[in-house]
N, C-alpha and C positions, 0 to 999 in steps of 0.2 A: 205830546210825544209823537214822534214819527216812527212808524214801523214799515217794514218792507213787505214784499210779495203781494202785489196787488193785481186785480183783474176786474173786468167790467162786464156787466150783463149784456148779452147780445141785443136785447130789446131796448136798451137805453136810448139809442138814437131814434128809434121809432116812437117811443114815448115822448121824448123831447120834441120831436117834429110835430106830433099831434098837439101837445099842450102849447106849443109856440105859435099856433095859428093866430094871425093878426086879429086883435080885438081892441076896441077903443079903451074900455076900462074892464079888464078881467080881474075878478076878485082873488084869484089865486092859482098857482101851479105847484104841483106836488111831485117831487123828484124821488122815485124809488131808489133805495140804496142797495148796494151789494157788498159782500165781504168775503174774503178768501180764507179758507180754512186749512190749518196744517193737518198732517196725518194724525190719526187718533193715538198712534204709538209714540208721538213726539215726546221728548223728555220734558218733565215739568221744570227742569232747571233752565230751560230756555228763557223763563221769565226773569232770570237774573239780569240778562241784557236789557230787558225793558226797564228794570229798576235803575241800572247804571246810566242808561240814556236819559232817564227822567231827572236823575240827580244833576247831571251835567246841564240839562236844559234849563232848570230852575235854580242853578247856582249852588247846589249842595255837593260839589266835588271840590278838589283842591284848588280849582281856579275860581274866580269871582264871576258873578252873574253879569257877566258882561251885558121900459119895454113898452116898455110902454107904461104910461102912467097908471098907477093903481093896480098892479097885477100881483097875483099870488100863484106861484108855480111849484109843483111838486116833481121831484126827480128821483129815480131809482138810484140807490147806492149799493156798492159791492161790499160784501162781508169777506174780509181777507184774513187768512191765518187764524181761523176759528176764533173770531171776535178780537183779533189783534189790531185791526185797522179798518176804517171805512173809506170807500173810494167813490169819487164822482168823475164826471167828464167836463172838459172845458174846450172851447174852440178858439183858436187864435189865428189872426191873419186874414188876408183876402187873396184867393179863396180860403175859406177856413180849413185849418188843420186841427184835428181833434185829438185830445190827450187825456189820459187818466191821471188824476191828481188826488193826493191825500186831502181829506177834509179836516182841517185842524183849527179848532177854536182856541188853541194855545199858542198860535203864532199869527203873524199879520202879513207876511210877504207872499206874493205869487211868483213862482219861478218854474221854468221848464228847461230841460236839457236842450242844448243847441247842437248843430252839426259840427261845431268846432270843439266839442267836448270829447277828447280822446280817452278820458278816464271814466266815461259814463257807461262803458261796456255795451250791452244790448239795449239800453234804455232808448225808447223811440224818441228821436230828437225833433225839434222845430227847425224847419228849413227856411231860413230867412230869405233866401233867394227866390222862394216861391210866393212870397207875400208882396203885393203891390202897395201895402199901407204901412209897412214897417219903417220906423224911424229910430235912429240912435239918440241917446241922451248925452249931451256933452256938458262939461263944466265950464267955468269962467275962462279956462285956458284953451278951450276948444277941443280938449281931449275927451275921449270916451270915459264915462264914469264907471269905475270898477268898484264892485261891492262884494263883500263876503258875508254870508249868512251862516250863523252857527246854531246847530241843533245838538241835542244830547247825543244823537247817534252819528254825528259827523258834521260836515260843513259843505257848502257849495260856494263857488266864487265865479264871477263872470262880469258881464257888462249890462248896463241898464238900456232898455229899449221901450218904445211905445208902439202899440198896435191895437187893432180892434179885438176885443175879448168878449166872448159870449158864453152863457150857460143857460140852458133851458129856455132860450128865447130872450133872455135879458142881455143887453149889450152895453158895454162901456167903450167909448171911442173918443179920445185915446186912453188906454190903460197902461200905466207904467208897470213893468215887470222885469225880472232878471233872466237874462239868457245865460244859463250855466255853462261855463267852459271848463270847470274843474269840479269834481265831486268825490267825496270820500267813498271808497269802495264799500258796498253793502248798505249805503244810505237808502237806496231804492232797489227793489228786486223786480223781476218779471217785466211787464210792459207798462209800468207806471212811470210817467215822465217828469213828475214834479209834485209840488205842494201848493194847495190853495189855503192861505192863511185867512182865518175868519175872526181874528181878534181886531183890536183897534189900531188906528194909524200911528199913535204914539209909540207902539211897540215895533213898528216896521223898520228893518235895517235898510231898506231901500228908500225910506222916507216917502213912500207912495201911499196914496189913499187906497186902502184895500178894496177889492172889487165889490164886495157886498156893501161896504160903506158908501161907495160912489153911487150905487143903485139907490140906497136909502136916501142919501142927500139929494139925489136928482129927482125924487118923487116917483121913481119907477115901482116902488113897493106899495101895495095897498095899505099895509101897516109895516112899520120899521122893525121887522122880526125875521129871524131864521129859526125854524123848528125842526126837531129831530125825533124820529122813532128809530132806535137802533135794535135790530133783531138779534136774537141769541142763538148761537150755534156751538157754544163752548162744550156742551155735553153731548153733542151729536156723535154717533158711532160711525166711523169711516166716512167722514164728511167729504164732499167734493172740494177741489181746490177753489172753486168760485161758486158763490151762491148769493141769493137775494139777501140784502143786509138791512132793509128797512126803507124809510122815506125821509128825505130832507125837503122841507117846504120853504121856499123863498118868498118873503113878502106877506107872511101870515101864518096861520095854523091850519091843520086838517082835523076837523071835528070827528071824522070817522075813526081816528086813531087814539082818542082819549075820551075820558068820561069825567063828569063833574067839573069843578072850578080849577082854574090855573092859579097856583100860589106864586105870585110875583114877589121876589125879594130884591130890593134896590141894591145896585152895585155898591161896594165899599168905595168911598171917595178917596182918591189919591191926588197928590199934587201934580198939576199939569194935565189932568183929565184921565179918563180910563185907558188902561193898557190891556190887561187880561180881563176876562169875564170873572170878576172876583167877588165872592161873598164871604161872610163870616160864618163859620160853622158854629151853630148854637147848641148842639147837643148830640150825644151818641148813646144808644142803648144796645146791650148785648144780652142775649137770652132773656129779654124782658126786663132787664135791670139797667138803671142809669149808670153810665161810666163817667168818671170825672175826667174832663179834657180841658186844656187851656182855653181861655176866652180872649176877646179883644184882638189886638194885632197878632197874637200868638195863635189865632184861629183863622187867619186869612186863607181862603181856599180858591184856587183857580179851577173853574169848571171847563174841562178840556176833552173834547171829543177825540183828539189825536193821541190820547193816553189810554193804554189798555187797562191799567190797574188803578189802585188808590194808594197814594203815598202820603205819609203824615209824619209829625214829629215823634221822636223816640218815646217820650213818656206817654203820650196819648196812645200810640200803637201798642206799647207794652200793656197799658191798662185794658185795652180791648181784648187782647189775648189772655190776660190773666183772668178775665171773666168767663173764659171757655175752659171747662175742666179738661185736664190732660194735655194742654197746649205747651209748646216749648219752642225755642229757637231752632232753626235749621242750620246745623254747623257748616254745611257745604254751600249755603245760599245766604250771604251776608244781608241782614236786614229783614229776612223772611221768617215766618213762624209756621209751625205745623200743629195739627190737632188730630185726634182720633177720627178716622174717616166715618165711623159710625155715628158721630155727633152731627145733629142737624143744627148748623150754626145760623143763628138769627141775629143779624146786625141791622140797625136803623140809624140813619144820619139825618140831622135837622139843620136847616140854614135860616129858617124863619120861625113860623109858628107850628109847622107840621114836621113830624118825623117820618122819613120815607124808608121803608124796609128794602133790604137787598136780598135777592134770591140766594138761597143756600147753594144753588148751582153756580152762581157767579162768584161766591166766596171761595168755592172749592176749585183750585187750579189743577188738581190732580194728585196722584199718589207719589210720595217721596220714598215710601217703603210699603210693606205689605199691609200695614194697619194705619199709617199716618198720611195725612193729606196737607198740602200747602195752601195757606190762606191768601186771598186776593188783596189784603191790605198789608203794606210793607213799610218799613222804617225808611223814610225818605232822607232824614237828616243824619242818621247814624251817629247820634250823640252830639251833633254840632249845636252850638248855642243859637237857638232859633227864636227870634223875636218878631219876625214879620216886618221889621223896620224897612224903610225905603220903598214901601209898596210892593215888596216881593211876597209871593204866596208861601205859606207854611205847609198847607195841604195842597195836593194836586188830585182832583177828583175826576177820574176817567170813566171808562166804559163799564167797569165793574159795577159802578153805581148807575150810570146813565142808561143802561139797558133796562132798568127797572122803572123808568119814568118817561113821560113825554116831556121833552125839554124845549124851552122857548128862550131864545136870546134876543132881547129887545133893546134897541139903541136909544129910544127916546119915548118916555123917560127910561134911562139905562137900568136894566134889571134882567135877572134870569128867572124864568118861571118853570114850575114843575106841576105835572098833573098825572093822574092815574091813567095807565094804558087801558084802552078799550079791549073788549074780547077779540075784536077783529085784529088787534095788534098783539095778541097773545096774552093780554092782561098783565097787571102788575103782580108782584109776588105776595102782596098783602095790602090792606087798607092803611093809608097814612093816619097817624094819630096826632092829636093836638097836644102841644106842650103847654102845661099849665103856666099861666102868667105871661105867655108870649103873644104878641100881636101878629095876626096873620093877614096879609094883604092878598086878596083873591080877586079874580075877575071872571065873571061868567062869560059864556060865549053865545053870541046871537046866532040864529040860523044862517044868516048871511053876513059876511064880513063888511065892515065899514071901509070905504075907500078914502076916507079923510085922514087916515093914519092914526086915529084915536082908538082907544080900547085895546083889547087883547088880540083882536083879529081872529078869524076862524076860517074854516074851509067853506066851500060853496055848496055843501050838501049836508043833510041832517046826519046826526051821529048814527053809526051802525053798531048796535050793542048786542047783536045776535051772539048766542053762546057758541063760540068756535073753539076747538082745541088749540092748545099752544104748540102747533107743529107746522109743517110745510104747507098744509092746506090753509091754515089761518094766515100764514104769511102771504101766499099768493092771492087769497081772497082780499086781503087788505090792499095789496098793490092794485088789483083790478078795480076795487071800489074807488081808490084814489084817482086812477086814470079816468074812470067813468064819470066821476064827479066833475073833473075838469072839462070833459067833453060836453056834458049836459049843461053846465053853467055857461060855456061858450055859446052853445046853440041858443040858450035863453036870451043871452045878451044881443045876439044877432037877429032874433025874431022881431 
């Protein structure tokens, strides 16, 4: 899902410049993330729009679902709207023009607003007249190719082009992307210019190879992985509009940000190859007790960094809240449930052999009344007949879950991995538990990453497990450790 109101850390360009220093075989670069936060007095009912957008994105509305070689780079990302979206930066053209984009593993297209977009408002546009390497994409008839990309929160339309595209020192030239000439009002807010889709080529409306996939296919990644630590600011009091949002690592993992093994779960196979980062949900527990949820195709789950909440099928969502004493539907928020604010809600989800707990802070979206709070898992299907047929997800698992784990998106062999957050990353809300009778596929992490593309990949520094509080100090300590690790490893390679 795509959300609005984005902003970027002022230090992002500095970090990217340092980690992009030319190296022959750099094991990794880590990109600190930022996220923008809404006012603490914002109405909890704003999450209704998140749900509506997500239903449209995944086809649950009235309409149908229509660098060098061997490098690992970490970049800061921005926390926007109090854990609503995570933002990074991308450079396009010659000389490069830099833009903020939503980082979305639930879509596959790259697009930015163009100077010809009169409906884009104050969105900073890409000026094609200032790039010496821009080229249009024409069809068999010699005409410009026009494309429309539809999201839950709106759509964009424009023409295809190719140009040099870079992020954190990685470059694809030429990269096909959309120059947006029309955009639904409110699709983007603030100074965010577009979206960076991080899912697979088969999902792309532009029929272009996604930026990350081109890097992996071209051998620019040390390992074919993108990894995320997403910071939590949902329960901050009077948060700023923009704040540090964690770290995205391109081409591997950052061992300072997680502890223990990574549990890799192979993607659910679909006809024609992978589209979404899709797993099968294998179990759910609420308040320590197992909840009955559908299995097989009725449990297909898209793991989506561009989605704020967790959406699921009606029966499963109802079963989860029935296990919470005093819960009930929210009459004014279709598909949402409320529960007593005094209840410490403990929910865990499993996709392989381990059950991963969700922080009660992430489950609690805020008060709907003096004593009742709204839960972060909502009814995605609203009673629709959900079978998961056609390779479409039934669950959409967003940041309510992903803030509680270190997540790794691996293209070959295709899998999503989860690990416990380290103390430097604020720690996870609890220790994952093994599910009896389930097979768990895990991979340990070596002190140095392999540049052959095998294994899970790791950062270029040993883990930092110092006991740090889960607050701003821990956040900036982790970002500093990430940046220092990249610099140290680069110096070692040049020595």
